[in-house]
C-alpha positions as CSV (number, residue, x, y, z in Angstrom):
1,X,23.6,13.2,12.6
2,X,25.7,12.8,9.5
3,X,24.8,11.9,5.9
4,X,27.1,9.5,4.1
5,X,26.9,11.3,0.7
6,X,27.4,14.8,2.2
7,X,29.6,14.6,5.3
8,X,32.9,13.0,6.4
9,X,32.6,9.8,8.5
10,X,32.4,10.4,12.2
11,X,34.2,8.5,14.9
12,X,33.1,4.9,14.8
13,X,32.6,4.9,18.6
14,X,30.2,7.8,18.5
15,X,26.4,7.3,18.6
16,X,25.8,9.7,15.8
17,X,22.7,8.9,13.7
18,X,23.9,8.0,10.1
19,X,21.7,8.6,7.1
20,X,22.6,6.9,3.8
21,X,21.3,9.9,1.9
22,X,18.8,12.7,2.1
23,X,17.0,14.7,-0.6
24,X,15.1,18.0,-0.2
25,X,12.3,19.7,-1.9
26,X,13.5,22.6,-4.1
27,X,12.0,25.1,-1.7
28,X,14.3,23.9,1.1
29,X,17.5,25.8,1.9
30,X,19.9,22.8,1.8
31,X,22.9,25.0,2.8
32,X,21.3,25.7,6.2
33,X,21.0,22.0,6.8
34,X,24.7,21.5,6.2
35,X,25.5,24.2,8.7
36,X,23.3,23.5,11.7
37,X,21.0,20.6,10.7
38,X,18.0,22.9,10.5
39,X,15.5,22.7,7.6
40,X,14.3,26.0,6.4
41,X,11.8,26.5,3.6
42,X,9.2,28.8,2.1
43,X,6.4,26.4,1.3
44,X,4.2,26.7,-1.7
45,X,0.4,26.2,-1.4
46,X,-0.8,22.7,-0.8
47,X,0.9,19.4,0.4
48,X,4.6,18.8,-0.2
49,X,7.2,16.4,0.9
50,X,10.0,18.4,2.5
51,X,12.6,15.7,2.6
52,X,13.2,12.0,1.9
53,X,16.0,9.9,3.4
54,X,17.3,6.4,3.6
55,X,18.7,4.5,6.6
56,X,20.4,1.1,6.3
57,X,18.4,-1.7,7.7
58,X,21.5,-2.8,9.6
59,X,20.7,-0.2,12.2
60,X,17.0,-0.6,12.2
61,X,14.9,-3.3,13.9
62,X,12.1,-4.3,11.5
63,X,8.8,-3.4,13.2
64,X,6.9,-6.4,11.7
65,X,8.2,-9.9,11.0
66,X,6.6,-12.5,8.7
67,X,7.5,-16.2,9.0
68,X,6.2,-19.0,6.9
69,X,6.1,-22.8,6.5
70,X,5.1,-24.8,3.4
71,X,3.9,-28.4,3.7
72,X,3.2,-30.6,0.7
73,X,0.3,-32.7,1.9
74,X,-0.2,-34.6,-1.4
75,X,0.9,-34.4,-5.0
76,X,-2.0,-32.0,-5.6
77,X,-2.3,-30.0,-2.4
78,X,-0.1,-27.8,-0.2
79,X,-0.6,-26.0,3.1
80,X,1.0,-22.6,3.6
81,X,1.3,-21.3,7.1
82,X,1.9,-17.5,7.6
83,X,2.6,-15.8,10.9
84,X,2.9,-12.0,11.3
85,X,4.5,-10.7,14.5
86,X,4.6,-7.1,15.8
87,X,8.0,-6.0,17.1
88,X,7.3,-2.5,18.2
89,X,6.3,-0.9,21.5
90,X,2.8,-1.5,22.8
91,X,1.8,2.2,22.7
92,X,1.9,2.1,18.8
93,X,-0.6,0.6,16.4
94,X,0.1,-0.7,12.9
95,X,-2.8,-0.2,10.5
96,X,-3.8,-1.1,7.0
97,X,-1.6,-4.2,7.0
98,X,-1.6,-6.2,3.7
99,X,0.5,-9.4,3.3
100,X,0.8,-10.7,-0.3
101,X,2.3,-14.0,-1.2
102,X,2.6,-15.3,-4.8
103,X,1.6,-19.0,-5.2
104,X,2.1,-21.4,-8.1
105,X,0.4,-20.3,-11.3
106,X,-1.3,-23.7,-11.6
107,X,-3.2,-23.2,-8.3
108,X,-6.8,-24.3,-8.7
109,X,-8.3,-23.1,-5.4
110,X,-7.4,-21.9,-1.9
111,X,-9.3,-22.2,1.3
112,X,-8.3,-20.2,4.4
113,X,-8.3,-20.6,8.2
114,X,-7.8,-17.4,10.2
115,X,-7.1,-17.2,13.9
116,X,-9.8,-14.5,14.3
117,X,-11.9,-14.1,11.1
118,X,-14.3,-11.2,10.9
119,X,-14.2,-7.5,10.2
120,X,-10.7,-7.2,11.5
121,X,-9.0,-9.4,8.9
122,X,-9.8,-11.3,5.8
123,X,-7.9,-13.4,3.2
124,X,-8.5,-14.0,-0.5
125,X,-6.9,-15.6,-3.5
126,X,-6.4,-13.5,-6.6
127,X,-6.5,-16.0,-9.5
128,X,-5.5,-13.3,-12.0
129,X,-2.2,-12.5,-10.1
130,X,-1.8,-16.0,-8.6
131,X,-1.4,-14.3,-5.2
132,X,-2.8,-14.8,-1.7
133,X,-3.7,-11.5,-0.1
134,X,-4.2,-11.2,3.6
135,X,-5.6,-7.9,5.0
136,X,-5.4,-7.0,8.7
137,X,-7.1,-3.9,10.0
138,X,-4.7,-3.2,12.8
139,X,-2.1,-4.8,15.2
140,X,-1.0,-3.4,18.6
141,X,2.7,-3.4,19.5
142,X,4.0,-6.4,21.3
143,X,0.6,-7.9,20.9
144,X,-0.4,-11.4,19.8
145,X,0.8,-12.9,16.6
146,X,-1.7,-13.3,13.8
147,X,-1.7,-16.6,11.8
148,X,-3.1,-17.7,8.5
149,X,-3.4,-21.2,7.1
150,X,-3.9,-21.5,3.4
151,X,-4.9,-24.8,1.9
152,X,-3.9,-24.8,-1.7
153,X,-5.3,-27.2,-4.3
154,X,-3.2,-27.5,-7.5
155,X,-4.4,-28.3,-11.0
156,X,-3.8,-31.8,-12.2
157,X,-0.5,-32.2,-14.0
158,X,-0.6,-35.9,-15.1
159,X,2.7,-35.8,-17.0
160,X,4.7,-34.4,-14.1
161,X,6.4,-36.6,-11.5
162,X,6.1,-35.8,-7.8
163,X,9.8,-34.6,-7.8
164,X,9.4,-32.5,-11.0
165,X,6.2,-31.0,-9.6
166,X,8.0,-30.0,-6.4
167,X,10.9,-28.5,-8.4
168,X,8.3,-26.4,-10.3
169,X,6.1,-25.6,-7.4
170,X,8.4,-24.5,-4.6
171,X,10.2,-21.6,-6.4
172,X,6.7,-20.2,-7.3
173,X,6.1,-19.2,-3.7
174,X,7.1,-15.7,-2.6
175,X,8.6,-13.3,-2.1
176,X,6.2,-12.2,0.6
177,X,5.6,-8.4,0.6
178,X,4.0,-6.5,3.5
179,X,2.4,-3.0,3.4
180,X,1.5,-1.1,6.6
181,X,1.7,2.2,8.3
182,X,2.5,3.1,11.9
183,X,1.7,6.6,13.2
184,X,4.2,8.4,15.4
185,X,6.8,5.7,15.2
186,X,10.3,6.8,14.3
187,X,12.5,3.8,13.3
188,X,15.5,5.9,12.3
189,X,15.7,8.1,15.4
190,X,15.3,11.4,13.6
191,X,13.0,13.8,15.4
192,X,11.9,17.4,15.0
193,X,13.0,19.2,18.2
194,X,11.6,22.7,17.3
195,X,9.4,24.2,14.7
196,X,9.0,28.0,14.1
197,X,6.9,29.9,11.6
198,X,7.9,33.4,10.3
199,X,6.3,36.1,8.2
200,X,2.7,34.8,8.6
201,X,0.3,35.9,6.0
202,X,-2.8,38.0,6.9
203,X,-4.8,35.9,4.4
204,X,-4.8,32.7,6.4
205,X,-3.7,31.5,9.9
206,X,-1.6,28.4,9.5
207,X,-1.6,25.6,12.1
208,X,1.7,24.3,13.4
209,X,1.7,20.5,14.0
210,X,4.0,17.6,13.5
211,X,2.8,14.0,12.7
212,X,5.2,11.2,12.1
213,X,4.2,8.3,10.0
214,X,6.2,5.1,9.3
215,X,5.2,3.5,6.0
216,X,6.5,0.3,4.3
217,X,8.0,0.7,0.9
218,X,9.9,-2.3,-0.4
219,X,9.3,-4.5,2.6
220,X,9.9,-8.0,1.4
221,X,10.6,-11.4,3.0
222,X,12.2,-14.0,0.7
223,X,10.8,-17.5,0.6
């Protein structure tokens, strides 16, 4: 492993994991990381984030892909087709998935058709934010795609031609953002190989465990 803003570039032919940058909590001994890639810290009470790091998407396969199609069915109506596809292994599960797609501000109403409507997923139109929000409870890796059809009715704009309306309407769609989390999935390849605890306090008996969690941050698809 090497860090671009801390180390010299390795041999291009090597399979060394490259991090764009890494930042540690103040309680971490950063010098020890530079020496042997170990993270040593004396934690304060409560929850803390020991380290944050970035990895270029060029070396990461996105775990979830969203595709879309926009069809203008009449001067005052549009159909938006959204498809979300899992691209991770079948032994992982993505949870709390939210797909948000901005629509034209002059949208009057939206009706939805889901592949499997019910408690597992739902869609709604936020008039205040002019955004379609699609919530999916969970998706299994390499499982079936989920599809949403949104039939969008637009407010009458009598003084706008069909061409002018299209020029105004189409740029109003997107970008499509996706929020999700996948437990125990490591996209970057970093992994804790050993964890030791020293100088245990007599006041409490800490538990030693590791849980990996992949969360979306700025996960956006341009329209």
